[in-house]
C-alpha positions in Angstrom: 35.6 -17.2 28.8 32.8 -18.9 26.9 32.0 -21.2 29.8 32.2 -18.3 32.2 29.7 -16.4 30.1 27.3 -19.4 30.0 27.3 -19.9 33.8 27.3 -16.2 34.7 30.9 -15.9 36.1 31.7 -12.2 36.1 35.5 -12.3 36.1 38.1 -14.5 34.3 41.8 -14.5 35.1 44.4 -15.5 32.3 47.9 -15.8 33.6 51.0 -14.8 31.6 51.7 -18.4 30.5 48.5 -20.5 30.7 50.1 -23.5 29.0 52.9 -23.9 31.6 51.0 -22.7 34.7 50.6 -26.2 36.1 54.3 -26.9 35.5 55.3 -23.7 37.3 53.0 -24.6 40.2 54.6 -28.0 40.5 58.0 -26.4 40.7 57.2 -23.8 43.4 54.6 -25.7 45.4 55.4 -26.6 49.0 56.1 -30.3 49.5 53.7 -32.1 51.7 52.9 -35.6 52.9 50.2 -37.0 55.3 50.9 -39.6 58.0 47.7 -41.2 59.4 47.0 -43.6 62.2 43.6 -45.1 63.1 42.8 -44.8 66.9 39.0 -45.2 67.0 38.7 -43.8 70.5 35.7 -42.2 72.2 36.3 -38.6 73.3 34.8 -37.3 76.5 35.1 -33.5 76.6 35.6 -33.7 80.3 38.4 -36.2 80.0 41.7 -35.5 81.8 45.1 -35.5 80.2 45.8 -39.1 81.3 42.9 -40.3 79.1 44.5 -38.8 76.1 47.9 -40.5 76.6 47.4 -43.1 73.8 46.5 -40.3 71.4 49.5 -38.2 72.4 51.8 -41.3 71.9 50.3 -42.0 68.5 50.8 -38.3 67.5 54.4 -38.4 68.7 55.2 -41.4 66.5 53.6 -39.8 63.5 55.5 -36.6 64.1 58.8 -38.5 64.1 57.9 -40.2 60.8 56.9 -36.8 59.3 60.1 -35.1 60.3 62.2 -38.0 59.0 60.3 -37.8 55.7 61.2 -34.2 55.1 64.8 -34.9 55.7 64.8 -38.0 53.5 63.4 -36.1 50.6 66.6 -33.9 50.5 64.6 -30.9 49.1 65.9 -27.5 49.7 63.2 -25.8 51.8 63.2 -22.5 53.6 61.1 -23.9 56.5 59.5 -27.1 57.6 56.3 -27.4 59.5 54.2 -30.1 61.2 50.4 -29.8 61.2 48.2 -32.0 63.3 44.6 -33.0 62.8 42.0 -35.7 63.4 39.0 -37.2 61.7 36.2 -36.9 64.2 32.5 -37.9 64.1 29.4 -38.3 66.3 29.2 -41.8 67.7 27.5 -44.2 65.2 27.9 -42.0 62.2 29.5 -43.4 59.1 31.5 -40.2 58.1 34.0 -37.9 59.8 35.0 -34.3 59.4 38.6 -33.1 59.5 39.5 -31.1 62.7 42.6 -29.0 62.9 44.5 -29.7 66.1 47.7 -27.8 65.3 47.0 -25.3 68.1 45.7 -27.8 70.7 48.2 -28.9 73.3 47.0 -32.4 74.1 49.0 -32.5 77.2 47.3 -29.4 78.8 44.3 -29.4 81.0 41.1 -29.0 79.0 42.6 -30.5 75.8 39.7 -32.9 75.3 37.2 -30.0 75.6 39.1 -28.0 73.0 39.1 -30.9 70.6 35.3 -31.3 71.1 34.7 -27.6 70.6 36.8 -27.6 67.4 34.7 -30.5 66.1 31.4 -28.9 67.0 32.4 -25.7 65.3 33.5 -27.5 62.1 30.4 -29.6 62.1 28.1 -26.6 62.5 29.9 -24.8 59.7 29.1 -27.7 57.4 25.7 -28.8 58.5 24.3 -25.7 60.2 24.2 -27.0 63.7 25.9 -29.5 66.1 24.5 -31.4 69.1 27.0 -30.5 71.8 25.6 -33.2 74.1 25.9 -36.2 71.7 28.9 -38.5 72.2 31.8 -38.2 69.7 34.8 -40.3 68.7 38.1 -39.8 67.1 38.6 -42.2 64.2 42.0 -41.2 62.7 44.7 -38.8 63.7 46.9 -37.3 61.0 50.2 -35.4 60.9 51.1 -33.4 57.8 54.7 -32.7 57.0 55.1 -29.5 55.1 58.3 -28.2 53.5 58.0 -24.5 52.6 59.9 -23.9 49.3 61.4 -20.7 48.1 59.1 -18.7 45.8 60.5 -16.8 42.8 59.6 -13.1 42.8 57.0 -11.9 40.3 58.4 -8.9 38.4 56.0 -6.4 36.8 56.1 -6.3 33.0 56.3 -2.5 33.0 57.4 0.3 35.3 54.4 2.5 34.6 50.8 1.9 33.8 49.4 3.2 30.6 46.9 6.1 30.9 44.4 7.9 28.7 44.1 7.0 25.0 47.2 4.8 25.3 45.2 2.2 27.2 43.4 1.1 24.0 45.4 -1.9 22.9 46.2 -1.9 19.1 45.3 -5.2 17.4 48.0 -6.9 15.4 45.4 -7.9 12.8 41.8 -8.7 12.3 40.2 -12.0 11.5 36.8 -13.4 10.5 35.5 -16.1 12.8 32.3 -18.0 13.1 30.8 -17.9 16.6 27.4 -17.7 18.2 25.8 -18.7 14.9 27.3 -15.9 12.8 30.4 -14.5 11.2 32.2 -11.9 13.3 35.2 -9.7 12.6 37.5 -10.2 15.5 40.6 -8.3 16.7 43.7 -10.4 17.1 46.3 -9.3 19.7 49.9 -10.5 20.1 50.3 -11.3 23.8 54.0 -10.1 23.8 52.8 -6.6 22.7 50.3 -6.2 25.6 51.5 -4.3 28.6 50.3 -2.9 31.9 47.2 -0.8 31.4 46.2 -2.1 27.9 42.4 -2.6 27.5 40.3 -4.2 24.8 36.8 -5.7 24.4 35.6 -9.0 22.9 35.3 -10.5 20.5 39.1 -10.8 20.5 41.8 -13.4 20.1 45.0 -13.3 22.0 47.9 -15.3 20.4 50.9 -16.5 22.3 53.4 -19.3 22.0 51.7 -21.7 24.5 48.0 -21.1 23.9 45.3 -19.1 22.1 42.8 -17.1 24.2 39.4 -16.3 22.8 37.4 -13.5 24.5 33.8 -13.4 23.2 31.7 -10.3 23.0 30.4 -9.1 26.3 33.8 -9.2 28.0 36.1 -6.2 28.6 39.7 -7.2 29.2 42.6 -5.3 30.8 46.2 -6.2 31.5 47.6 -5.9 35.0 51.1 -5.0 36.2 52.2 -8.6 36.1 51.0 -9.2 32.6 47.8 -11.1 33.5 44.7 -10.6 31.5 41.6 -9.9 33.6 38.4 -10.3 31.7 35.2 -8.9 33.1 31.7 -9.6 31.9 29.9 -6.3 31.2 
């Protein structure tokens, strides 16, 4: 909150369990691995499908490796996906941009043109414009194996949102702190006692088992239906 105030960020999100959020994310994150091959091949937007044969073959080999990797991990996934892409650049440049090719059929007519168009669009989005007449080249192709894992449902902490005067969260105690160069009397809240609809203003301290949250003056905080604290700079 203090850093947000210093740089002018208007809204801060504090999850139910900040101290274990990274661990939770690791447990529910989709599994993913990249498989890359360097092809270093010039791309003519007018090229026919036969001129993309080597790239299609390289993609096929990477897709086989990617599919085998998902199976070898023996992770229980609800769905597995294969995403395709390439690192493309203008001829002679020393850097590439990633181009998504998941929806480009490299065996269909006009495939090279679609790859070039995707590159030009991505380049223009980054640098403001793209020279559609300059020669381009594909440096690397990549296949990403993605295993979609089951996500636990997020249950609301209450069936009903507080209204009216009940929205004012009662502090568990008050405490003197030194902040912003002066002593301040500060409300202290027990995170377990906060429920959907509770509101309070800084300066405030929220105590819980895995962290302590300090909300300075200038922020107004409210608790949403999932128990997250949303602090907004006033």
